[in-house]
N, C-alpha and C positions, 0 to 999 in steps of 0.2 A: 149317554149309551147303553146297549143291548146287554143285558147281566150273561151269569151263564148258563149252561144247558148243561145234565148226565143225560147218562142209558138211559134210567128211573125216573129225575125228576125235571121240572120245567122252574125254573125260577123267573118273577116278571115285578114290575114294578106293582107296589101296593095301588087304591086306588079305593075311595070309601063303597064303593060298591063290597069290600072284603071287610067290613063294619062288622056285621054279623057274629065271620069267624075270629076275628081279632078280640072283639069283645068275649066273645066268650072263652078263649085262649090266656087273653090278659087276665080274667077276672078269675081263673082258676088258682086258687093259692098252694099249687106244688108245684104250678107251670112259675110262677113270678114266687115261689121260697126265696130265693137269690137273691130279689131285688127288694128294695125299700117296704111297696105296699103291691097290694092288687090292684087293679084299672077296673072302673065303671062305666059303661058303657061312651059316655061324656070324655073317657078319658083315654079310650081307645078309638077315639075318633080325632084328640090331640096326636095321638101315637101318626097315625095317619098321617096327617096333618105335618107333625114335624118329618116324617119321611119323606111328603110330598115336596117341603123345604130343602132338605138335605139332595133330591132328586134336579134339584133347579139349580142351586147351589154349586154341588160338586159335581154330577154328573149318574151318581150313585149311590144306594144307602142300603138299609136293610130290604128285600125283596119276600115276596108268597113264596114261598113252597108250594108247589104243586105235583101230586103224584100224576105222571107220565101218561097211564094207562086211565086213571079214572078221571081228572082232572080238577080232583078236590083237595082243597088246600092241605096243607101236614105241618105250617108253622110260619118262619122266616129266617133267611138266614141271609145274609150280604158282607157288603162293604163300607166302613164307614170311621169319616174323618173325627177322630178323638184328640181334644184338647186336655192333656193329661200333664198335669202341674206342669203349664206353659210351655211342652213340646206339644207339637202336632204329628198324631201318629196313626199309620189306619189298619183298621180295625177290621179280623174276621168277626163279626159275630153272629151270634147262631142258638132260636130258639125254640120246641117245637112242642107241639100238642101232647099232652098227656096223652091220649089214647095211640101215639103215633112212636113212645118212645121205645128202646131198643131193639127199631127197624133199621137202622146205620141208617135213618135220612141226614138227621143233625152230620157225621162224617164224611159223608157222601158228599152232599150241598159244601159244608164248609172249604173242601178238597178243592173240588170247584171254585168257590168263591176265592179262593187262595191263590189259587193256579191265572185266573181270570186279572184279580191285581197284578201279580206280577206283570203279566204278557200285554194289559191293557194298562196301566199304570206307570208303568216301567218302573218300581219302585224297589229298593234292594231291599225291604224287611215291612215283614205284617208282624203284626200284635194281635194278642186276645185278652181283656180284661176278667180273672174270673178269683170271683170271691177264695177265698183259701177253703174254706166248707165244700167248694164245688167240683165234685171228686167228680163227677159225672163231666162236665164239661170240661174240664182238665182232663180226661181221657179224648175228648176230642180234639184238646188242641196237640199231645201227644199226637196222636194219629192225624193231626197235620204237617207235621216234624218240627212243632215247635218245644222249645222246651222253656221251664221258668228261672227268670231273672231273678239275680238273690235279691233284690231289692222288691220292699211290695209297694204300692201306691196311693193316694187317697183318689177313690173317683167320685164324684158327687155324697163326698163326704163319708165313703164306706172305701174300708179294706182291702185291695184288690192285689193281687199274684197278675204281675206282668207278664205274659205268656212272649215268645217271638221264637222267628224262622226267617231265614236268609234265602234270598235264592242262590237257588244252586244246592242248597242242604236241605233238602224236601223231602229227607229220608221219613218215612215212620221211624218211630221207636219201637226197640226192642219188644217192650211189654205192651204193646197194642195189641 
């Protein structure tokens, strides 16, 4: 399946040619501060391999985000099928490399992925799994029109807040 694009960004499938960028981003302790660990070069290679497997199995996954003007990578954003406590959910996930934070990249790409999921996958709702202390990611979720569900879930043995938005209810929240 073809990833979405926006007026400022191109999203495309990851390849092993992205290893240098992914190793730098995933190796940054600030970027991965809400993950269980940072990733070395071998870990980044495995990460890319998992995305390639997701593309093969599902037709989608996390995509590399490129600046449309420069074609330089900025992060990864995409749509993932996640098994969460026995439920299969479609998640919009996002991670932007630290030099590009606070430029609206995550929000712009995540909104495009949300719309892509509704239109291409014809699903009724998308989710984001966010650590309760990860306020920047919660703000992006709210910009997608998501609201937190009352429950928290265990995902990879870590507590996450589950955010959700349903098709047709995609207005941004007032605090964004």
